[in-house]
C-alpha positions in Angstrom: 2.6 209.5 131.3 6.4 209.1 131.4 6.6 209.5 127.6 4.7 212.8 127.8 6.9 214.2 130.5 10.1 214.3 128.3 8.7 216.7 125.7 7.0 218.8 128.3 10.2 219.3 130.2 12.0 220.3 127.0 9.2 222.7 126.2 9.6 224.3 129.6 12.8 226.1 128.5 15.5 223.5 129.1 15.5 224.0 132.9 16.7 221.3 135.3 14.6 218.1 135.4 12.1 217.8 138.3 12.5 214.9 140.7 9.1 213.5 139.8 6.6 214.4 137.1 3.3 212.6 137.9 1.1 214.9 135.8 1.2 217.5 133.1 0.7 220.3 135.6 4.1 219.7 137.3 6.2 221.4 134.6 4.5 224.8 135.4 6.3 225.5 138.6 9.6 224.1 137.3 9.4 226.4 134.3 8.7 229.3 136.5 11.7 228.5 138.7 13.9 228.3 135.6 12.7 231.6 134.3 13.2 233.2 137.7 16.7 231.9 137.9 17.5 233.3 134.5 16.3 236.7 135.6 18.4 236.7 138.8 21.5 235.9 136.8 20.8 238.6 134.3 20.3 241.1 137.2 23.7 240.1 138.7 25.4 240.7 135.4 23.9 244.1 135.1 24.9 245.0 138.6 28.5 243.8 137.9 28.6 245.9 134.7 27.3 248.9 136.6 29.9 248.5 139.3 32.8 248.2 136.7 31.6 251.3 134.9 31.6 253.2 138.3 35.1 252.1 139.0 36.3 253.2 135.5 34.7 256.6 136.1 36.4 257.0 139.4 39.7 256.1 137.8 39.2 258.7 135.1 38.6 256.2 132.3 36.0 256.5 129.6 33.5 253.5 129.7 32.9 253.8 126.0 36.7 253.5 125.2 38.3 250.3 123.8 39.0 247.6 126.4 42.8 248.1 126.3 42.6 251.8 126.7 40.2 251.4 129.6 42.6 249.0 131.3 45.6 251.4 130.9 43.6 254.3 132.3 42.3 252.2 135.2 45.8 251.0 136.0 47.3 254.5 135.9 44.5 256.0 138.0 44.5 253.2 140.6 48.2 253.2 141.2 48.5 256.5 142.9 51.8 255.6 144.6 53.3 254.5 141.3 52.3 257.8 139.7 53.8 259.8 142.5 57.0 257.7 142.2 57.1 258.4 138.5 56.8 262.1 139.0 59.6 262.1 141.5 61.9 260.3 139.1 61.2 262.8 136.4 64.3 264.8 137.3 66.5 261.8 137.1 65.1 261.0 133.7 65.8 264.5 132.6 69.4 264.2 133.8 70.0 261.3 131.4 68.2 263.0 128.5 70.0 266.4 128.8 73.5 265.2 129.7 76.5 265.7 127.5 77.2 262.8 125.2 80.9 262.9 125.9 81.3 263.4 129.7 77.8 262.2 130.6 77.4 265.1 132.9 74.9 268.0 132.9 76.4 271.0 131.1 77.3 273.9 133.3 77.4 276.6 130.7 76.8 276.6 126.9 75.3 273.5 125.2 76.1 272.7 121.6 74.5 270.2 119.3 75.5 268.5 116.1 73.4 268.4 113.0 71.5 265.4 114.3 70.7 267.0 117.7 73.3 265.2 120.0 74.2 267.5 122.9 77.8 268.4 124.0 78.9 270.8 126.8 81.2 273.6 125.9 84.3 272.0 127.4 83.9 268.7 125.6 83.0 270.4 122.4 86.2 272.5 122.5 88.3 269.4 123.4 86.9 267.5 120.4 87.8 270.3 118.1 91.3 270.7 119.6 92.1 267.0 119.5 91.0 266.7 115.9 93.2 269.8 115.0 96.2 268.2 116.7 95.6 264.9 114.8 95.0 266.8 111.6 91.6 265.0 111.3 88.0 266.1 110.9 86.2 266.4 114.2 83.1 264.1 114.5 80.2 263.7 116.9 80.9 260.8 119.3 77.3 259.4 118.8 76.5 259.6 115.1 80.0 260.4 113.6 78.7 263.4 111.6 81.2 266.2 111.1 81.2 269.0 113.7 82.8 272.4 113.7 82.0 275.9 115.0 80.1 276.7 111.8 78.2 273.4 111.7 77.1 273.2 115.3 74.9 275.6 117.1 73.9 276.3 120.7 70.7 274.8 122.1 69.2 277.6 124.2 66.2 275.5 125.3 68.4 272.8 126.8 70.5 275.5 128.5 67.4 277.0 130.2 66.0 273.6 131.1 69.3 272.6 132.7 69.5 275.9 134.7 66.2 275.1 136.3 67.0 271.6 137.4 67.8 271.2 141.1 71.4 270.6 142.2 72.8 269.9 145.6 75.0 272.4 147.4 78.3 270.8 148.2 78.5 272.4 151.6 75.0 272.3 153.2 73.5 269.5 151.0 70.4 271.6 150.2 68.9 271.7 146.7 68.7 274.8 144.6 68.1 275.6 140.9 71.4 275.4 139.0 71.1 279.0 138.0 71.2 280.1 141.7 73.6 277.4 143.1 76.8 279.3 142.3 75.6 282.5 144.1 74.4 280.5 147.0 77.7 278.7 147.4 79.8 281.9 147.2 77.7 284.3 149.2 74.7 282.8 151.0 75.6 279.4 152.3 76.4 279.3 156.0 78.5 276.2 155.6 80.8 277.4 152.9 84.5 277.1 153.5 86.1 280.4 154.4 89.4 281.7 155.7 90.4 284.0 158.5 90.8 287.6 157.8 94.4 287.3 158.9 94.9 284.5 156.3 98.5 285.5 155.5 99.6 284.3 158.9 96.6 282.3 160.2 96.0 278.9 158.4 92.5 278.5 159.8 89.8 277.3 157.4 86.2 276.4 158.3 82.5 277.0 157.8 81.3 280.5 157.5 79.0 280.3 160.5 82.1 279.7 162.7 84.1 282.6 161.3 83.0 285.1 163.9 83.8 282.8 166.7 87.3 282.1 165.3 88.1 285.7 164.7 87.2 286.5 168.3 89.7 283.8 169.5 92.3 284.2 166.7 95.9 284.4 168.1 97.2 286.6 165.2 96.4 290.0 166.9 98.2 288.9 170.0 101.5 287.9 168.2 104.7 289.7 169.0 106.6 291.8 166.5 109.3 289.1 166.1 106.8 286.5 165.2 105.2 288.7 162.6 108.6 289.5 161.2 109.3 285.8 160.7 106.0 285.4 158.9 106.9 288.3 156.6 110.3 286.9 155.9 108.8 283.7 154.6 106.5 285.6 152.4 109.4 287.7 151.0 111.4 284.5 150.2 108.4 283.2 148.2 108.1 286.5 146.4 111.8 286.6 145.5 111.6 283.2 143.8 108.7 284.3 141.7 110.5 287.5 140.8 113.6 285.6 139.7 111.6 283.5 137.3 109.9 286.6 135.9 113.2 288.4 135.5 114.9 285.5 133.7 112.0 285.3 131.2 112.0 289.1 130.8 115.7 289.2 130.2 115.4 286.6 127.4 112.7 288.6 125.7 114.8 291.8 126.0 117.5 290.8 123.5 118.0 293.0 120.4 117.5 290.1 118.1 115.3 287.1 118.7 115.4 284.2 116.3 112.5 281.8 116.0 111.9 278.6 114.2 108.6 277.3 113.0 108.0 273.7 114.0 105.3 271.2 113.2 104.3 268.5 115.6 103.4 265.0 114.3 101.2 262.7 116.4 102.6 259.4 117.6 101.4 256.7 120.0 103.5 254.6 122.4 103.6 250.8 122.3 102.5 250.5 126.0 99.5 248.4 127.0 97.6 251.6 127.5 98.7 253.7 124.5 99.7 257.3 125.2 99.5 260.1 122.7 102.5 262.3 122.1 103.7 264.7 119.5 107.2 265.2 118.1 108.8 267.6 115.7 111.4 266.9 113.1 115.0 267.8 114.0 115.8 271.5 114.1 119.0 273.4 114.4 119.3 276.1 117.1 122.6 277.6 118.5 124.5 275.3 116.1 123.0 272.2 117.8 120.4 269.7 116.7 117.2 269.5 118.8 113.9 267.8 118.9 110.8 269.2 120.7 108.4 266.6 122.2 104.9 267.3 123.6 102.8 264.9 125.7 99.1 265.0 126.5 98.0 264.2 130.0 101.4 262.7 130.8 100.7 262.6 134.6 97.7 260.4 134.2 97.7 256.6 134.0 95.0 256.4 131.3 94.7 259.8 129.6 91.9 258.6 127.4 89.4 258.5 130.3 89.8 262.2 131.2 88.1 265.2 129.8 90.9 267.5 130.9 93.8 268.2 128.6 97.3 269.3 129.7 100.4 269.6 127.5 103.9 269.1 128.7 106.9 270.0 126.5 110.4 268.6 126.5 113.4 269.9 124.5 115.8 267.1 123.7 119.3 267.7 122.5 120.3 265.2 119.8 123.8 266.3 118.8 126.9 265.5 120.9 128.3 268.2 123.1 132.0 268.3 124.0 132.0 271.5 126.0 129.5 273.3 128.1 127.0 275.4 126.2 126.6 279.1 126.8 123.3 280.8 126.1 
């Protein structure tokens, strides 16, 4: 009997062994239990598959898509907060994409691009051309080092329109407006813009526009005496006289019957300082029977001129010959 129970249990489908098998009829219920257990597990798998398909449909994923694509779709659909955060940061990502490759700021006017598509604002583009002209070199793109010039580079109108629609913050009221409307808002519409009193020639008040009417109602200028007003006018006349003296001296120099000129050519040099400075110097030239040298410096007032996008030139006329008596011009 025991020998017969082994094969019968194996024929019953490989289910778990019964505690006791006294007869051949015992394997029947055991086999039925095993079959029933297999059916329950199959039903649970089908239910789990149906639930997963329902979740994929809710997330907007295709159940018939490959597994990796379904996971990506489910992840993007389930993370609603992450999707919202990504859409909010779109403007910041556009800032980094549309910014100038030189100053790393959004262009305010025209946008130029090299032959490889790198963007430059109008100010930086002109500075690159001017610097290369002063150094007698070919201007190149800061990114790819391809040659740039007015004929090789063109404006990118699509980027200009995209930048004009990006939001920018008003410097007075901290509200955001499209860049195309920001200038008008700051000059005409903003209630916090800085303005001056209508008696600004004698009243030094400056403040927000919404306080202008209150100030003008309390301004002390209309109540000033005639002597006080005359003192203010005298100061204005002194300033005007200094400006006129400079103008008259220049005008008198240009009014001579004969005006001589000398063509000079600047050559670039660099100082031996730790932070090298760029300057230009001409060969010696003779004017008024004296020997002179003309020197020009770029951004001489800044500690590190290479970090600035602005360009200022200061000129110095140096007398090289010895003078024994005062010179008369």
